[in-house]
N, C-alpha and C positions, 0 to 999 in steps of 0.2 A: 399375383407377387406384390405387387403396391399394397395393397386391400388387408394382406395378410402382416405387413409389417406395420401398418398402422395400429393394426389390433395390438400386435405384440408391444406397441412404443406406448400404448394408452390402458396396457392393463396390469393393475397393481402390481408391483413386486411383495412378495412379504418378507416380514423383516427377517434379516438374518439371526440365526440362530448365534447366541450371547454365551459365552463358555460361564460356566457356573463358579465363582472361586469364590476361598472359604478360608477363612484365619482359623490356621492351626491354632494347637493348646499354647505350643511354644510362641507363636507369634501373638496371640494376645497376651500371654502371661507379661512380655517384654513389653508393650503397647501400658498394658497396665500399672505396674511397677515402675515406667522409666526408665530401665534399662535398654531400650530399642536405641541404635547407634543413627541417631540422622547426622543429618550435613552439617548443621552447627556445631554437635558432638563431636565430629571429627574432624572439622575443622580447628577447636582447640589443642587436638594433637601435635604437636609441634613439627616433627617428621609427615604428617599428613600433610599439613599447612603450607609446608616447605615445598616436597615435591611439589604438589598441583600447583603452588604460584612459580614455579622452577619451569616445570611444562607450558601453563598457561602463558606465563609473562614470553615463552620461549615464542610461540607460534603468535602473541599478539602480536610480536613489531615485525611479524614476517607480510610483505607488501602481495596479494591475490593477482595474479597478473592472468588476461585469457589471450590465448593462443589460437591461432589457422594453421590449419596446415593445407600449403601447396599442395601442385597437381605430385608434383616428384617426392611428397610429404614431410616436406621443409616445415616447419613449423616457424610461424612469425608471428610478434604480439602484434595483436588487436588494440590500440592506446586511447582510441576518442570510442571509450564503451561506457555507458554510465553507471553498468555494473560493478565494474573494480573499482568505479570512484564509491558507489555505495556502500562494497564493502570495507574498501581501504581507510575513508573519511567518515562517513558520517548514514550508517545503516536505519538510525532512526531519528527521531527527535531528541529522547533522552538519551541515545546511545552514542559515542565514537565509534570509531573503527576496532580500535586495539581494547575496548572495553567489551565490546561485543564478542572479541575473539577469543577473549580471554576468559569469558561467564560460559559459553558456550563448549569450550576448554572443561573447563569444571564439571559442568555438567555431564557431560561425555566420561570422563574418568569416575564421578562420583555417584552418578547415578544411571549411568549405562547408556545415556540416551540424551541427546540433546537437541532444542527445538526453537525456531524463527517462522512468523508468522510474511508469508509474503502479499504485501498489498501492490495491487496491479491495477491499471486502467487497460483495458485489451491487454497487447502483449508487452505493453510498457511495464518497467515494476518502479513504484512510486517511494518505497519503501519496503526493511525488512527490519522485524521488530523482532527483540528476542522474546522468548517465552519460556519461565522456568516450568520445568518436569511439572511438578506438584499444582501450573496450574491445566494440565490436561488431561482429559477424559476420555476414555476408548470405549467402542465395543466392537468386539469381532467376531466371527463365525468357527465353526470346531472344521471347516471344512478344512482339511491339509493342503490339500491343492490347488482348489480357491477361494483361498482364505478374502473374505473382506474386510476392512475394517473402518469404521466412523469414529472422526475426531470429533471433539466439543473444547472449547476454550471459554472458561467462564462459562458454561452453559450454552457457548452458542456456536450449533452446528458448523464448520470449516471445512469446505475441499479438500480432501488430501493431497492434490498436486498444489497446492497451496501453502502447505505444514512442510517446510525445510527439517529435515530430521537426517540424523546421522547416529547409527547406534554402534555400539561397541559388542557386545555380545550377545546373543537370542538363538533360542530355539525356536523358536515361532515367525518370526519376524515383527514382533508386535510388542512384546514384554522385553525387557533388555533387562541387562544382568551389571551392573556394575561394585565399584568397590564396598562400596555400601552393604551387598549383599554377599557379596560372592567369601570375602573377609569381612565379615561381622564379628568372628570372634576373636582375630587379633585386634580388631579396632575398640572391642568393648572391655580386653586386657588395655592395651594403653589409654583409654581412656580412665578406668577406672585406678590401673596408677598414678595420675596426674592428680583425683580424684582424696586419693588416699595420702598425697604428699600432699596437698592442702590442707587434710586435718590434722598430720603431725604439725605442722607447719601455724596452725591456729593454736595450737597446745603448745607451742613451742620443747616439740620433741618430746615430751611426758608423753608416758604410756599411760593406756587406760589399763584402769581396775575397780577394785571396792576395797571400802572398808570395811573389818571385823573388829568388833567389840565382845567382847567378853563380859562386860556388866552390863544392863541397859543405862542411858546416856539419859540425862535430864534434858526438860523440854529446852531449856536457853542454849543447855551445852551443843543439842542436836541441830539448834537453829543456825548458831553460830558455825557451828563445822557444816552446813550444807549451803550457807550463801560463801566461806573463804574455798571450798571445795569448787563450785561455779566459777569465783573468780579465776583459782588458779585452772581451772582449764578451758579459760575464753580468752588466754593470753597474754595475762596480765605479771609484767615480770617482777613489779613491786610485792605480789602479795606472795606471804611464806604460811606456810603450817607448821602449827609444834601439836604433834596428837598425844592426847593424854593419855595415861597410865590405860592399860588393858584394849587401846584401838590398834590396830595393824591396820596396815595396806598391804592387800593381795596384787598382785600384777595380772593380767587378762593378754596383754600382746607382749609379743615378742620384741628385741629390737629391729635395726632397721638390716642392721649387717646378719642379726640371726633369720632374719624371714630375705635373705639374698636380695635386698629391691633393687638395689645397684645393678649389679650385674642382670637381675630380668628387667631392669628399665630398659640395659645395653641389649639385649639380646631382643625383646620389641621392636625398637628401632629398627636396630639391623633388620630384621622380617618385615618394616614395613617400606624400607627404600626399596628391598629384592622388590616384594608387589608393583612397587611402582617402576621398578626399571632405572632407577637412579641411586649410580655411589654415594654417601655420605661424603668423601672428598668435594664431589661436583656441589654441593650445598656447602661444606665447609670453604669452599676458593680452595682449595689444595688439589686440586685436582689436574692434572698434567692434558697436553694437548691432545693426545690421546686417547685419556678417558673422558675428556668432554664429549670430543667427536663421538665413542661411542655410546652416551649417554644419549647424544642428541638423539642415535639412531636408533635406540633401544625403545627409550620413550617416548618421543617427541615425531619420529617420522611417521610410527604407524598412526598416530591422529592427524597429522595432517594427510595421510592418504586417504583417512576415513573421510574427514574436511571434503577433499577436492572430490570424494566423490560425490558426498551427498552436493557440491555446489554443483556440477555436471550436473546427474539428474534433475534438480528441480528449476535451476536459474539457465539453463539453456532449452531454446524452443527445438520439438523434434527435427526439424532440417538440418539446427545447428551441431545433433549431437557426433553426426559424423565425418566432422573436419575441423570441431572447434571443441578446446579445453581450457578448463579452467587449473590452475596452478601457483603453490605458491612459492616465492622466490626464497629458496634454500641458501643460494650462494654465499650470502654473508656470514650465515650462524654455520656453514660448511665448509667455513674458510680453510682450518685449518686442516679438516680431510679433505679439501679438494687438490691442496697440494699432492698427498698420496693419488687421488685420482688420476690427477694428469700425470704422475709421474712411470704409474703403470700404463695411462695413454700411450704415454711419449716410448716405453716398452714395445707397444703393439704396433704402434706405425714400423719404430726401425727394424723390428722382427718379421714385418711383412704380414704381421694376421690382422690389421685393420688398416683403413684408408682414413686420409684428414676426414673428411666426409661424412665418413659413419661415426669418428669421433664426435665432429657438431652437430649431428643428431642426436646422438644419447645426451648431449648437454644442451639439446631444446635451442639451439643455436642454427642459423640459414647457411646450406650449402654455398661451398666456393666453384662446384664443379670441378675439384681436382679429381678426375677419376682415374687414377694408378696409382702404383704400390714404390716406393721410395727402395730402392735398392744402391747397395754401395758397390764399387769397382773391387772392391779386393774381397768379394764375394765368390765363390764357386757354386755354379747351380744344377744338381743332377734333376732329370726328368724320369722318374722311375718309370712311364710307360714306355716312351721314348727311348731308351736303354744312353741318353744323351745326354754329355756333359760341354755347359757352358761356361766360357774364361770372360765374363765381360769385360776385365782390364787389359787384356790380349785382341779382344775381338775372335775370340776361337770357338769353334765348337770343336768336339769330340767325340763321333759312337761308338759306344764301349762294347757294341755287339759286333761291328765290322774291324775295329781297330781304326778307324781312318777319323781324320783330325784335319780341319778345314777351316779356313781363313772365313768370316763376313766382311763382306765390302759395305 
């Protein structure tokens, strides 16, 4: 068996089959025509920039903590760990903790995946470097069950386990789908509306059109007309034109009101807010506490959970994964929602549905060893199995089947 294992280890493996991907006609047309919605173009759209900044800023200020579960499953915070210090303060030489988390969130939303390279010496993590998705190259096999993937960063192959990554949505676990891909039509409409508005402003709201002359113009008249026409549509307010007899202006475009540009822009903005799950009231700063908490749950928490899963997968050693985990501290961000949650816990404890330690376990807090259910003396308890009624206030028990009442000593 030893010789056979040696032969297997030293037999060169065939390179993995790489899936051939071809550009569609639409993709090529968009790239060649400049209509492809890139990250830079998307971030020129105010609604997109505002939503990305909202989610990224909310997560950027959240500290990452490391927890360890004790034998009774109680989680306690591990405070003297180098990894949390790296994540929260200085992941790499050029990035602080907030910038690192914000860029990871932005890539996750727009590209559908975010990357960071883990620099290690043995099991000791030295730094975690943010890597833009555009700097990642990958090859992967077509095997659906045992798919193998190889990664390169700017032409240098890196081990898969050193590339921290979180994927928003994917059918194969390799190719991610972000908002740039899934909602490219909505983004293109919003971007074109902005460009259209710039053109309108550049010519001071003047409609486009052409000049029609009944008679042939002289060379000097034509030259003067072209010069004034160019100045008129270059935003020069001091230029005026007097058309000669027989020269008419023919409109080619409709007014903003006729094209319903304002209404369309409002609808487009609302659709972009819904894509990110962020209400406009949150962006405008007019949201109620309940609306703000709902936006945090819908837009921020899913990203938080995805990043937590990535940290647990790539930053924990195999022996640590059984009883340790990373988690963002969302208490401050969910302060308004926490009040509602605590009221529910209070009702659950008073109703005998939950115990105090069960609540503390859900909140990642150490147990107090209070293994009892709170009961009020005013309650009358009925046991459907024994057919007994217990009155704690009177220290009495009644057997309904026999009609016997007895006192509890």
